[in-house]
N, C-alpha and C positions, 0 to 999 in steps of 0.2 A: 504494500500500500504506500503510495507516494505521499510524502509530507511536504506541504507548501508552507513556508514561513513568509509572512508579509510584515515588513518593518514600516510602520506608519499607518495611523488609523484615520487619516483624512479622506477626502473624496477619492483619491487614486487608490489607496489601500482598500477602502470599502468596496469600490466597484470591482477591483481585481478579485477580492475574496468572493463576491457574489457571482462573478463570471465563472470562477473556478468551480464553485459549488453547483452551479446550473449544469455544467458540462461534465463534472466528475463527482458523481453522487457519493462515492465511497472513499475518496481521498481525504486525508487529514489536512485541515487548514487552521493555522494559528495566525491571528492578527494581533500585532504588538503596537500599543499606543502609549505614549509617555505622559499623558495627562489623565487626571482622575475622573473626568466626566466621560459620558458616553461619546462615541465618535460624533464630531460636530463640524460645521462649516465655518471657517473664519470669515467668509464673505457675508455671513449673517450677523456678525458682531455689530456693524453699524446700525442695523435695524433693532438690535437689542438696546443699544445706547439711546436711540431715538424713543424707544418704548413701544414700537410696533409689535414686538414679540417678547416672550419671556425666554428664559434660558433653554427650556425644552424646545422652543421654536427654532433654535440653532442646530438641534440634533439632526444628523443626516438621515436617520431612520427613527420614526416616531414610536414604534412599538417597543416596549422595554425588553421583550423576549425575542426580538428580531434575530439576533445572532445565535441565540440558543436554538431557536427553531431550525436555523440553517446548519446547525452543528459546526459553527465557526467559533473557535475558542478565542476569547479576548484575554489578552495579558496586559496588565498595566505595568509597564517597565520601559526603560530606555536601553537601546543597544550600546554596548561599550566597545565591542570589537567583533570582527568576523574572521574566523579561521577557515580559509577557503579549502585548504588541504583536508581538514577534518570535517568540512561541511557543517560548521557549528557557529552559532551566534551566542556571545556572552552578554547577559543582561545585568543591569545594575541591581536587580533584586536577588542576585546570586544564582539565578537559573541559567542553565545552558540548553539551548535548543539545537537539536540536530535536524538538518533539512536535506531534502532531495532537490527542491527548487526554492530559490530565495528571490523575493521582490523587494527592492529598496525603494520605498515611497515615503521617505522621511521628511519631505517638504523642505521648508526654509525657516529661518529664525531672523528676528530683527538685528540689524547691525547696531551695536552700541557705540554711539559717537564718542570719540576720545576727548570729552569735555570735562574739565574739573567740576565736580558737583553733580555729575550725571546720576550718581547713586543716591542722591538726597531724597528724603521723604517728600512725596508730592510730585515726583518725576516718574512717569510711566511710559512704557510702550503700549500699543493698542493691538495686541496680537493674540492673546489668549482670553478665555472666559474669566480667568482670575484678573487679568488686566482690566477687562470691561467692568467688572464689579467695583474695582478700586476707582476707576474713572467716574462711574455713575455716582459714587458716594461724594465726590469732590466737585464734579462739573454741574453745579447748581446754577440757576438763572442769575446772571450778573457776575459770576465768578470770572476772574481774570485768567484766561488760559493762553499760554504761549505754545504754539506747535512748531517743532523743528522739522522742516521738510515739507515741500509742496509737490511731491511726485504723485504718481497715480494713486498709491495707497494713501498718501497723505491727504489728497483731495477727498477721498471717500470718508476718511476719518473727520476731516474738516466739516463735511456736510452734516455728519451726525452731531458734532459738537455745536454747530450753529443752530441746529434744531432744538438743542437743549437750552438755548437762550443765554449762552455765555458771552462774555466780552472777549472776542477771539482775535489774536494776532498770529500770523504765520511767518516764519523765517525760512527763506530758501537761499542756499548759497549760489545757485545758478542765476543766470540773468533773466529768467522768466519762470513761470509756473510750469509744472510737468515737463521739464526740459528733455527728458528721455522719450517723450511721446509727441511733443509739439515743437514746431519751429518758432523763431522769434516773434513773428506777427501773431500766430495763434496763441502762444503762451502769454503774450502781452494782452491780448483780448480777454483771456480768462482772468488775468490779474485785474484788469479794469472792471470786469463784471463782479468779481468778489468784493472789491473795494466799494463798488456801488451798493452792494448788499450789506455793507457794514463791517466787513472783515478787513483788518489792517494787514497789508502784505509788505514784507521787507524782502526784496530780492538783492542778489549780490551781497549778502550779509551772512555772517556766521555767528553762531552762539559760541562765545569764548569762555564763558563760565556761568555756572548756576550757583548763586550764593544764598544761603539761608538768611532771611531777614533783609535789611538794607533799605531800599527805596520805599518810603511810606511805612509808617509805624505798623500798619495793619497787614503788610505784605509778608507772607511766610517765605517767599522766594524772590530773588532779584535775578533777572536774566541779563547778562552783559553781552552786548553785540560788538562785532568787529567795527561797526560804524561809530562806536563810542556811546551809543544810547544804552540806557539802563531801564529795563522794563519790569515793573512789579508784577508778580504772578502768584495766583493761588494754586495753580496746577500747570505742569509742563508735560507736554506729550512729545515723545521722541518717535519720529516717523521718517528716519533717514535712510531707509532702504532695508533690504533683506539679503540673506545669503543662504545657499543650499546647506542642509545639514548632512555633512559627509565626513566630518573629522574622524568619526569612529572607523572609517575604512582605511585609515593610515596603516601601512604595512600589510594590507590584506591582499594586494595584487590586483585589486579592482582599480582601473585607471580613472582618475578624477582630474578634470581640467576646470572649466567654469562650473561644471556640475559633474554628475556621474555619467561618464561617456557611454553611449549606447550605439548599437548598429540599427539597421532598419527594422529589426525584429525586437528592439528594446533590450537586447542582450548586452551585457557589459563585456569587458575584456576577459572575464572568467566564465566559461561555459556553465549554464545552469543558474546563473545569477543575472537578474534583470533589474531595470530601474524604470520608474514612471513618475510623472508629476513634477512638482516644482524643483526637485533635486536632480532631475534627469537632463542631460544634454543630448539633444537629438538633432537629426539633420533637417535643415530648412531648405526646401527646393528653390525658394525665391532668391535667397541670398547665396545659396550654394555652399553653405558652411553649417557647422553644428552650433546650436544656440540653446540657451535655457529660456524658455518662454513660459513664465509662471502664470498661466491663466487656467481657469477651471475646465473649459472645453478641451484643452490639451491634456490636462490630467486625466480626464475621463477616457478620452480615446487612447492615450498611451496605456492606461490601466487595462483596457479591454484587449488591446493588441498584445501586451505583455502576458496577460493571463492565457490567451490562446496559445502563444508560443511555449509557455510553461507546460502546457498539456500536450505539446508535440504537434499542434496544428499550425504549421508554418504560415505566418501572416506578416505582411509588411505594413509599416506605418506609412500612410500616404504623404505625410509631411507635417511640419509644425506650423500651426496657425499663428501668425503675427498680427494680432488684432487687439486693440484697446478701445473700448467705448466708455466714455466717462460722463457722468452727470454731476456738474459742479454747481450746486445751488440753483439748479434749473437750466443751466446752459450745457447743451450736449456737444461733446467733441469726440472725435474718433481719429485713430491712425491705423494704417494697414501697411504691412510689408516694409519695404525700404523707403520710408517716408522722407529720409534725408537725401535720397537719390543715389545713383551709382556713377562711377567715373565714365565719362563719355556719354552720359545720358542727357536728356532734355527735361525741362519742367515748365509748368505754367502755374500762375497764381491769380486768384481773383478775390478781392476783399471788398466788402460792403459794410463799412463801420456804422452806417446810418440805418441799417436794417433793424426792424423791431426785434426785441428780445436779446440785445447785446451785440448785434452785428453778425455778419457771416463771413467765413473765410474758407476758400477751397484751394488746395495745392495738389497738383498731380505730377508724379515723377515717371519718366519713361526711360526705357533702355531699348533702343531700336524701335519696333512698333508694339512693344509690350508695356502695359502699365505695371510698374513694379512697386509703387508706393503711393499713398494718399495721406493727406492731413485735412481735416475739416473741422470747423467750429460753426455751430448753428445751422448746418446744412445737412439735415437729417433724412431728407426724402429718398436719397439714393445710397444709403449706407450698404444695403445688400448688393447693389450693383458694384460699388467699389470693391467690396470683399470678393465678389465673384470674378471680377476682371483680374485682380491681383493674384488670388489663389489659383485661378484657372490658367494663368499665364497665357491669356488669350491674345492671339495675333490680331491686332486692330486694323492692319492694312491702311487704306486711305483715311480711316477714322482717326488715326493718330494725329495727322495734320489738322483735321477739323477740330479735335479737342484742344490742340495748342492754340487755335484761334478762338474757341469758345468752349471752355471746360464744362459749362452747364449742359452740354449735349451728351452727358454720360449715359443716360438711359437709351437714347437712340443708338449710340455706339454699341452699347451692351447687347441690346436686342438684335441688332443686325449681325454683329460679329459672332455672338453665341449661337444664334439660330443657324447661321451658315456652317459653323464648325461643330455644333453640338457639344459645346464644352461643359456647361454647368447647368444642372437641372433646376436651379433656383429661378430661372427666367420667368416661368409662369407665375411663381409665387410673387415676384417683384411686380409683375404687370398687374396683378390683382389688387395691389395696395392702393 
């Protein structure tokens, strides 16, 4: 009887375990998670902060006996090391698990900024349910909250904090908001929108220190910026990025670069050991290189493909989706593929700062006659079209020049090119919108 061990009880781990059980009724499955709660979705934490759901609403599976009924053993522990020759995983609870197939789905953890005072009381990441409960206790209406970081995750957290009625300031070391997702124009538009909504945004600024007390007799914390400003704070949120959880693989023989390196079958450099989700580095056909793309649709598909291969059903990952869609206080923005462009490529931008709802911006990047990347703010009607053209690597032919002249013709280009080439089955869905 085959023993499948899955490290990580987030979406990737849960989907992989369920896929294995569906197709292998008699195999042994052990799912290892290092948090005390039932498996949950981190993406649901902002909704918990807002108050739309309770803690159980974050759980990936709502029935308390879900995993028992599937005969999936849940172990609450953290992996310390993997001995590949012995096919064993050492856990911090003293247990050793022997496996036939291993899936590494350990996700990622917040990067702790090297700032003096970062470990002070009142300073939190927003990554776990424990973090969420601590933040909810302190983020009361009117509380002075300083958030470090205005990337994708930071903007999601910002949305939840703003909904709690706090006095919010955001500090971003880049020259714009969401700098890894948006170009200068788009990132600047998002900043303008946030400030119009009452959020103070500091860009090209770093938090140099967090000091207990200081400015204002009633301020438990003072945040000192590289600009020289000193901001009083009741609560500081650190949202300065995440990194894959893979340190426990040191000396295991499993190759780790940006993440745990995988092939098209999600197998690592060690046969029988696979990786999926936010810790996995997989091939992206658009950029032609391996990347870590930490979004839930990738985690789900990688988990499914890894599980099939763990059962000997040879299956290839079609590719890594590079897509981010963000709602920042009601302003929708999106990026797809190589939104920065590629060497030798061409691009076109269209910006309407006077449009209702914060303005609109559209940027298209081409390589030859293929759309390789997009950026958009407030331009939501053709998001499916953008994704279809980029992921489908559709040859646009004469439509490339037409789009350079008028990028708003995306729908026409999509329908014509896709219908001719039969690339992407989402055309009918987009037409019905």
